[in-house]
N, C-alpha and C positions, 0 to 999 in steps of 0.2 A: 629463536626461530619457531614459528608457529608450526604445529603439527598438521600434516596433510589430512584432508578429509577422506572419508571412506571412498567416495566416488573417484577422487583423484588417484588414490592408491590403486583402485581397480583398473583405472584407465592406464596408469603407468605399467601395471602388471601385464595388461593385454598388449600394449605397445612393445614391451620388452620381449614377450613371448613371440610376437610376430617377427620382430627383428632377428631373434635367434633362429627361428625356423627358416627365415629367408636366407640368412647367412649359411646355415647348414645346407639348404637346398642348392645355393650357388656352389658350395664346396663339392657337393655330390655331383652336380652337373659337370664341374671341372674335372673331377676324377673320371667320370664316364667318358668324357671327350678325350682325356689323355690316354685312356686305356684302349677304348674300342674304335676310335676314329682312324681313318686312313691317313697316311703320311705322304707328303710331297717329297721331291728330290732333296730338299734341304731340311727335312724333318718336321715341317709345319703340319698341323692338323688340318685335314681336308674334309669339309663338311658341306654337302649340298652345293658344290661349286664355289665355296668360299674357303679361304685358308686363314688359320689362326696362328699368330706368331707373337712372341714376346720380344720387345725391342731391348737390346742389351747395349746399344751404343748411344752416347749423348749427342749425336750429330743433329737430332731433331728437337732438342730441348729449346726452351724459350731463350731468345736472344734479343737484345735491344737493337741489334743491327738488322733484324728482319721483322717486318710488320705483317702479321698473319690475321689481323682483325677482320678482314674482308673474306676470309676463306672458311669453308665449312669445317675442314679438318685443321685444328689449331696445332700448336707445337706438341710434341709427343715426349713425355718424360721417360727416363730409363725404367725398364720393367713394365711398361704399359703393354696391354694386349691390343693387337691390331687385327681387324677383320678385313681381308683383302678379297675383292671380287676378281676372279681370274679372267684373263684375256679370253674373249669368246673364240671358241674353236670353229664355230660355224661361219662367223662373219668378223674376222679380226680387223679388217679395214674399217668397217662401220663402227667397231668398238673404239679404235684409235681416233676416228673422226670426232667422237664426242668428248675427247680429252681437251683440257684447256690449262693455261698457266695458272698455277696455284693448286692444282690437284696433286695428291701425294701418291707416288707409285712405289711398289716393291719390285725389285729387279735383281737379276744376277749380273755381277760385274767382276771383271778380273782386276785385282788390286795387288801390286807387287808380285805378280806371277801366280796369284791364288784367287780362285773364283769365290766370291762371297755374296751373301744375300744382304741387300742394302734397301733402306726405305728413305727416300728423299722426295723433295717437292719439285714439280716442274717449274722451271723459270722461263722456258721457251719451247715452243713446238712448231715445227715447220713442215708443210706438206711438200714432198718431193715428187719427182716423176713416178717413182715407185716407193711407196711407203712413206714413213715420217722420220724426221730427225728430231729427237727429244733431248733437250738439255735439262739436267737435274742438278740440284744442290741442296745440302742440308740447311735447316733453319739456323742452327748454331754456327754462325760464321767464325767463331773463335776457334773452332776445331781445325780450320785450314785444310779441309779435305779436298777442296777444289770442286770442280764440276765433273759430271759424267755425261757422256753423249752416247746415245743409242740410236742405231739405224734399224728400224723395224723390218725393212725389206731384206736385210742380210740374215737369212735363216741359218747360216753356218757359223755365225758369230757366237762367241762365248758370253757376249753382253746382250741380254734380252730381258724384256718386261715380263714379270709374272702376273701382275694385276694392279688394280687401283684400290687404295685404302678407303674404305667407306665408313669405318667406325673404329674408335679407340676407347680404351677404358684402363685407367691406372689401377683401379681396385681389382678388376678381374685379372689383370696382368700380374699383379703381386700374388694373387691366389695361385694362379697357374705356375708362376715361378717357384713359389714355396713347394708346390706339389712335385716339382721336378727335383727337389732336394731329398736326401736320404730320410730326413725326419719330417718331410712335408705332410704325409698322410696323418702321422701322429698329431702334428700341431694343428692341422686345418680340419681334419675330420673327427679324430678320436676325442680331442680335447673339447671342441664345441658339443659333440654328442654327450660327453660326460657332464658338461655344464647344463645341458638341457635336462638330462636325467636327474641331476641333483636338484635343479629348479623344480621339476615336477614332484620329486619326493618331498621337497619342502612344502609345496602347495598341498599335497595330500596330508602331510602332518598337520598343517595349519587347519585344513578342513576338519580332520578328526578332532583336533583340539577345540575348534569352535563348537562342534557337535557335543563334545564332552561337557563344555561349559554350559551349553543350552540345557542339557539333561540335568546338570547339577542345579542350575537356576530353577528349573521346573520342579525338582524335588524340594528345594528350599521354599518355593512359593506354595507348594502343596502342604508342606509341614506347617508353614505359617498360617495357612487357611484353617487347617485342622486345629491348631493351637487356639486361634481366635474363636473357632466354633466351640471348643471345649470351655474356654473362658466364658463365653456367652451363656452356655448351658449351666455352668456352675453358678453364675450370677443369677440366672433365673431360678435355680433350685434354692439358693440362699434367700431370694426374695419371697418365694413361696413358703418356705419354712418360717420366715419372719412373720408373714401374714397369718399363718396358722396359729402360731403362738399368741399373737395379738387377739385373735378371736376367742380363744379359750379363756384368756384373762378377763374379757368383758362379760362372759356368761356364767362365771362361777358364783354360788349363793353367798350372801353376807352372813357372818357369824358374830354372836355376842360374846363378850368376855365371860369366862367361867362356864359356858354352856357347851356340853359335848356335842359334837356334830351328830345329827340324826337322832337326838334323844327325844323320847316320847314321854310326856308327863303322866304320872300314875293317875288312874281313875278319870282321866280327862275325857269328857264326853259321855260318862256312864251315869245312870240314875241311882244305883245302889252300891253296896260294898262289893269288893272283888270276890271271886270264887275262893281265893285262898283264905280270906277272913271268915267266910261262912263255914269252911271246913274246920277251922280251928274251934269255932263255937260248938259244933256238933260233937267234937271229941271231948270237950269239957262236960257236956251234959251226960 
């Protein structure tokens, strides 16, 4: 396997950092929503007129018996997050008038003597003299939950619509679901935070290691330059000394065999006897 280039490693590092921070940010947002947001009657998070819920029933999971390809909201896996637009309080009739078959509603419905929160798809909607009759059913037909019918004009009924599902996310739903568990915060917030801290520490160590290597390489380069300069000067000194010795050898006087250096012959260049001979003659007389 070929080693990755420096640019590729840097790009992968940047992408990894962005993904970690993004994941951490999603976890933090989920925690804030779970703690600070208002709750509806069934415990859903209420935020700016929208409700956030985690689907725990498989009744809306994908089924070969239901074709949802033409719908905006597809099948909804278990533990998915749903964002529900609540029924308009100012104009409920106008809100219901915009519904159509294929839309997904979240509603309260009595099942086996117990009121539950259900999310199913509209299979039929009919305008009545007062209000609408809405028939709903889950996408997962193998669950055999049957159909639910809601009359919107019956304000005293225990069966009523909460709102229309406008967005779903399996990823966010799993995060919120984990946060609702005893060890959720530790797994989703503390662990990613620790990973980010470890990653940053590793990057800091790598930076310091790179700086240390650069300083060591700079010292080695400087020492090598000084050594080369010293060798150059030593070579120049040796060359100068050799040239000096060669010059002295060429200017030295030639000597004859048996003749002492710098010897001056007696009486050379004089016309008469030397003073020493004259003195000896005077003493004899």
